[in-house]
C-alpha positions in Angstrom: -31.5 3.7 -8.3 -28.7 3.3 -10.7 -28.7 0.1 -12.8 -25.2 -0.9 -13.4 -24.5 -2.9 -16.5 -21.7 -5.2 -17.3 -19.8 -4.7 -20.5 -21.5 -7.7 -22.0 -24.8 -5.9 -21.7 -26.3 -7.9 -18.8 -27.6 -6.0 -15.9 -25.9 -6.3 -12.5 -28.4 -5.6 -9.7 -27.5 -3.6 -6.7 -29.3 -3.7 -3.4 -28.2 -2.4 0.0 -24.6 -1.8 0.7 -24.4 -4.9 2.9 -25.7 -7.2 0.1 -23.4 -9.6 -1.6 -22.0 -8.2 -4.9 -22.4 -9.9 -8.2 -19.4 -11.7 -9.4 -17.2 -9.8 -11.8 -17.6 -10.7 -15.4 -14.6 -11.6 -17.7 -16.2 -10.3 -20.9 -14.0 -7.8 -22.7 -15.2 -4.2 -22.8 -16.5 -2.6 -25.9 -13.8 -0.6 -27.7 -16.1 2.5 -27.8 -17.0 2.6 -24.1 -14.7 5.4 -23.3 -15.7 7.3 -26.4 -19.4 7.0 -25.5 -18.7 8.2 -22.0 -16.8 11.3 -23.2 -19.4 12.2 -25.7 -22.1 11.8 -23.0 -20.2 14.1 -20.7 -19.8 16.8 -23.3 -23.5 16.7 -24.1 -24.8 16.3 -20.6 -25.9 19.9 -20.2 -27.8 19.7 -23.5 -29.6 16.4 -22.7 -30.2 17.0 -19.0 -33.9 17.7 -19.5 -34.4 15.0 -22.2 -32.6 11.8 -21.2 -32.2 9.2 -24.0 -34.9 6.5 -24.0 -32.4 4.0 -25.4 -29.6 4.3 -22.9 -29.5 2.9 -19.3 -31.8 4.9 -17.1 -31.4 6.2 -13.6 -34.4 6.4 -11.3 -34.5 7.6 -7.7 -37.1 8.8 -5.2 -34.7 11.6 -4.3 -34.1 12.8 -7.8 -30.8 13.3 -9.6 -29.0 16.5 -10.6 -27.1 14.8 -13.4 -28.1 13.5 -16.8 -29.1 9.8 -16.1 -27.3 8.4 -19.1 -24.1 10.2 -18.3 -24.2 8.9 -14.7 -24.9 5.4 -15.9 -21.9 5.4 -18.3 -19.6 6.8 -15.5 -20.8 3.9 -13.2 -20.0 1.4 -16.0 -16.5 2.8 -16.2 -15.8 2.4 -12.5 -17.2 -1.1 -12.7 -14.7 -1.9 -15.4 -11.9 -0.6 -13.2 -13.2 -2.8 -10.4 -13.3 -5.9 -12.7 -9.7 -5.3 -13.9 -8.4 -4.9 -10.4 -10.1 -8.1 -9.3 -8.3 -9.9 -12.1 -5.0 -8.8 -10.7 -5.5 -8.7 -7.0 -7.1 -12.1 -6.2 -9.5 -12.6 -3.3 -9.5 -8.9 -2.1 -12.8 -7.6 -3.5 -13.6 -5.9 -0.2 -10.2 -4.1 -0.2 -10.6 -3.0 -3.8 -14.1 -1.6 -3.1 -12.8 0.3 -0.2 -9.9 1.8 -2.2 -12.3 2.8 -5.0 -14.7 4.3 -2.4 -11.9 6.4 -1.0 -10.9 7.6 -4.4 -14.5 8.6 -5.3 -14.7 10.5 -2.0 -11.6 12.5 -3.0 -9.6 11.0 -0.1 -6.3 9.3 0.4 -5.7 5.8 1.6 -3.2 4.1 3.8 -2.5 0.4 3.2 -0.8 -1.3 6.1 0.3 -4.9 6.3 3.4 -7.2 6.1 5.6 -7.0 3.0 4.5 -9.0 -0.1 0.7 -9.1 0.2 0.1 -6.8 -2.8 -0.1 -3.3 -1.4 2.1 -1.7 -4.0 0.7 -3.9 -6.8 -2.8 -2.6 -6.0 -1.7 1.0 -6.0 0.2 0.6 -9.2 -2.7 -1.2 -10.9 -5.0 1.7 -10.0 -2.5 4.1 -11.5 -2.4 2.0 -14.7 -6.2 1.7 -15.0 -7.1 5.4 -14.4 -5.5 7.8 -16.8 -4.0 10.1 -14.2 -0.5 11.6 -14.0 1.1 9.6 -11.3 4.4 9.5 -9.5 5.9 6.9 -7.1 8.2 7.6 -4.1 10.1 4.9 -2.4 10.5 6.3 1.1 13.8 5.8 2.9 15.3 7.3 6.1 17.4 9.7 4.0 14.5 11.0 1.9 14.2 14.8 2.3 11.1 17.0 2.1 12.6 18.7 -1.0 12.8 15.3 -2.7 8.9 15.2 -2.5 7.9 18.9 -2.8 10.7 20.2 -5.0 13.2 23.0 -4.5 14.6 26.3 -5.9 17.5 25.8 -8.3 19.9 28.6 -9.0 20.3 29.4 -12.7 23.8 30.9 -13.3 22.7 32.3 -16.7 19.9 34.5 -15.3 21.2 34.9 -11.8 17.8 33.8 -10.4 16.3 30.9 -8.6 13.8 28.8 -10.4 11.5 26.4 -8.7 11.8 22.8 -9.8 8.6 20.8 -9.0 8.9 17.6 -7.1 6.9 14.4 -7.7 4.0 15.6 -5.5 2.8 17.7 -8.5 0.7 14.9 -10.0 -2.8 13.5 -9.7 -1.9 10.2 -8.0 1.1 9.9 -5.7 2.2 6.5 -4.5 4.2 6.7 -1.3 5.7 3.3 -0.8 6.7 2.3 2.7 5.8 5.8 4.0 6.7 4.9 7.6 10.4 4.3 6.6 10.7 8.1 5.9 11.7 10.4 8.8 9.0 12.3 10.6 10.3 15.5 9.0 9.7 14.1 5.6 6.3 12.6 6.5 5.1 16.0 7.6 5.8 17.4 4.1 2.7 15.6 3.0 0.4 17.2 5.6 -0.6 20.4 3.7 -0.8 18.6 0.4 -3.2 16.0 1.7 -5.4 18.4 3.6 -5.6 21.4 1.2 -4.2 20.2 -2.2 -1.5 22.8 -2.1 2.1 23.1 -0.9 4.0 26.1 0.5 7.7 26.4 -0.4 9.8 29.5 0.4 6.7 31.5 1.3 5.1 30.7 -2.1 2.0 28.6 -2.4 1.5 26.2 -5.3 -1.8 24.6 -6.1 -1.9 20.9 -6.9 -3.9 19.5 -9.8 -7.2 17.9 -9.1 -7.9 15.2 -8.5 -5.1 14.7 -6.1 -4.9 11.4 -4.3 -2.2 9.8 -2.2 -2.0 6.0 -1.9 0.5 5.2 0.8 1.7 1.8 2.0 3.4 1.0 5.2 4.8 -1.9 7.1 3.6 -2.6 10.7 5.3 -0.4 13.2 7.2 -3.3 14.8 9.3 -3.8 11.7 12.9 -2.6 11.8 13.6 0.9 10.5 10.1 2.3 10.7 8.9 5.6 12.1 5.2 5.5 13.3 3.0 8.1 11.6 1.8 10.8 14.1 -1.9 11.2 14.8 -2.0 14.4 12.7 -0.6 12.6 9.7 -3.0 9.6 10.1 -5.9 12.0 10.3 -5.2 13.1 6.7 -5.9 9.6 5.4 -9.6 9.0 4.7 -9.1 5.2 5.0 -6.7 3.0 6.7 -6.9 -0.6 5.4 -5.2 -3.9 5.9 -4.6 -6.3 2.9 -4.1 -9.4 5.0 -3.0 -12.8 3.4 -5.1 -14.2 0.6 -7.1 -17.4 1.1 -5.8 -20.7 -0.3 -7.9 -20.7 -3.5 -7.0 -17.1 -4.3 -3.3 -17.7 -3.7 -3.4 -20.7 -6.1 -5.0 -18.5 -8.8 -2.4 -15.9 -8.2 0.4 -18.4 -8.7 -1.1 -19.7 -11.9 -1.8 -16.2 -13.2 1.8 -15.2 -12.7 3.5 -18.4 -13.8 4.4 -17.0 -17.2 3.8 -13.2 -16.9 2.7 -10.5 -14.6 -0.9 -9.6 -15.4 -0.5 -6.1 -13.9 2.0 -5.2 -16.6 -0.7 -5.6 -19.2 -3.1 -3.1 -17.7 -4.1 -0.1 -19.8 -6.2 3.0 -18.9 -9.9 2.3 -19.0 -11.0 5.6 -17.3 -9.9 9.2 -17.9 -9.2 12.0 -15.5 -12.4 13.9 -16.5 -14.5 10.8 -15.9 -13.1 10.4 -12.4 -13.7 14.1 -11.6 -17.3 13.8 -12.9 -17.9 10.8 -10.6 -16.4 12.7 -7.6 -18.9 15.5 -8.3 -21.6 12.9 -8.5 -20.7 11.8 -5.0 -21.1 15.3 -3.7 -24.7 15.3 -5.0 -25.7 12.1 -3.2 -28.6 13.0 -0.8 -28.5 12.4 2.9 -31.7 12.1 5.0 -31.5 14.0 8.3 -32.2 10.7 10.2 -29.2 9.1 8.5 -27.1 12.1 9.4 -28.3 11.8 13.0 -27.3 8.1 13.1 -23.8 9.0 11.8 -23.5 11.7 14.6 -24.6 9.1 17.2 -21.9 6.7 16.1 -19.2 9.4 16.3 -20.5 10.7 19.6 -20.3 7.2 21.1 -16.5 7.2 20.4 -16.2 10.3 22.6 -18.0 8.7 25.5 -16.5 5.2 25.4 -14.3 4.6 28.5 -11.9 2.5 26.4 -10.9 5.4 24.2 -8.7 8.3 25.4 -9.6 10.5 22.4 -12.8 10.1 20.3 -13.4 11.1 16.7 -13.4 14.8 15.8 -16.0 16.7 13.7 -13.6 16.4 10.8 -13.9 12.7 11.1 -17.7 13.1 11.0 -17.4 15.0 7.7 -15.1 12.4 6.2 -17.3 9.5 7.3 -20.3 11.2 5.6 -18.3 11.7 2.4 -17.1 8.1 2.4 -20.7 6.9 2.9 -21.8 9.0 -0.1 -19.1 7.5 -2.2 -20.1 4.0 -1.0 -23.7 4.7 -2.1 -22.5 5.7 -5.6 -20.4 2.6 -5.9 -23.5 0.6 -4.8 -25.6 2.2 -7.5 -27.6 4.7 -5.4 -27.9 8.4 -5.2 -28.9 8.4 -1.5 -27.1 7.2 1.7 -28.3 4.3 3.8 -27.2 3.4 7.3 -25.6 0.3 5.7 -23.2 2.6 3.8 -22.1 4.2 7.1 -21.6 0.8 8.7 -19.6 -0.4 5.7 -17.0 2.4 5.9 -17.0 3.3 9.6 -14.1 1.1 10.7 -11.8 2.2 7.9 -12.6 5.9 8.5 -12.8 6.0 12.3 -10.4 3.4 13.8 -7.2 5.4 13.1 -8.9 8.6 14.4 -9.4 7.4 17.9 -6.8 6.7 20.6 -7.0 3.8 23.0 -6.3 4.3 26.7 -4.1 1.2 26.8 -0.6 1.9 25.6 -0.2 -1.6 24.2 -3.4 -1.4 22.2 -3.2 -1.7 18.4 -5.3 -0.5 15.5 -7.1 -3.8 15.5 -8.2 -3.1 19.1 -9.6 0.3 18.0 -11.3 -1.4 15.1 -13.0 -3.8 17.5 -14.3 -0.9 19.6 -15.8 0.8 16.5 -17.4 -2.5 15.5 -19.0 -2.8 18.9 -20.2 0.8 18.8 -21.9 0.1 15.4 -23.7 -2.9 16.9 -24.9 -1.0 19.9 -26.0 2.3 18.2 -29.7 2.3 17.3 -30.6 2.9 13.7 -33.3 5.6 13.5 -34.3 5.0 10.0 
């Protein structure tokens, strides 16, 4: 089990995924945290067989394929990202953990709620804290696919067309109010989100990894919105709702922003290589066959429920497993528990099923998934 440490040196214990998390600490990070992480990553292959006895240790019944000290330092970095986000987005620790889980799982996230609850602020804060090349698109009805992907520009001097890359050629793309864009423009993101590449004029262009889309949207009942089709929704690993903050958190928010915007002072605390290393660590998380069977039982139940017109596809099963692996890493483990599946199932599955009732909403689908989780027997 990984032992995550705060940046003041105190250990933060981690139990099952459903356990209550320790409160974030406000101690400032050591200035050499990033340097130590980079050095550990460079020397990981040399030290893999001889982990340092002075650094934080990783122990597991399943074994780890990565240098324990390197893994621990990477976990400390993502913990720092979490702490910084919680200092800006008040009272939304569960949403922050879900977004970080999605990023570690190499997935994209759709944040849906009414305007003004912090969707864009959360996305911009993540872009500020993780040293990734990012672009932001403000979606409008007149936005064209070429405005996102790029287009061929004629050069009079050479008499040739040269491709000018659009904002999608980045590591982190923020698509603000995506459902205000036309369906034609929304579909421009399909290939990029599914295969990390785009095809323009019969030419394929690979996108840099990691490639993540954080999209926000207003509820479909709002004026000037175009509901995302099912094929587009399926490309998002998570669909989350921010909801209103509680009273205490809103008071803290007002006091924090009385004189300045705390999100404007955020600086990168994690680099691209560190995020890529954590994503590789997620792929190494072990899954017991009984846990995999429990996951399949949950997904199969969505295909047999009479309230659902369409159940979850096998692609949804794969995404649920990857999300559970990422949740395990965020919880300090290198093996998946049924708790991890239960924690992420609603966010992964609710937008991948279709209700029989025409008037049913995403919340109704989420309630069905919740009930399936309660009724499915855990074999472990």
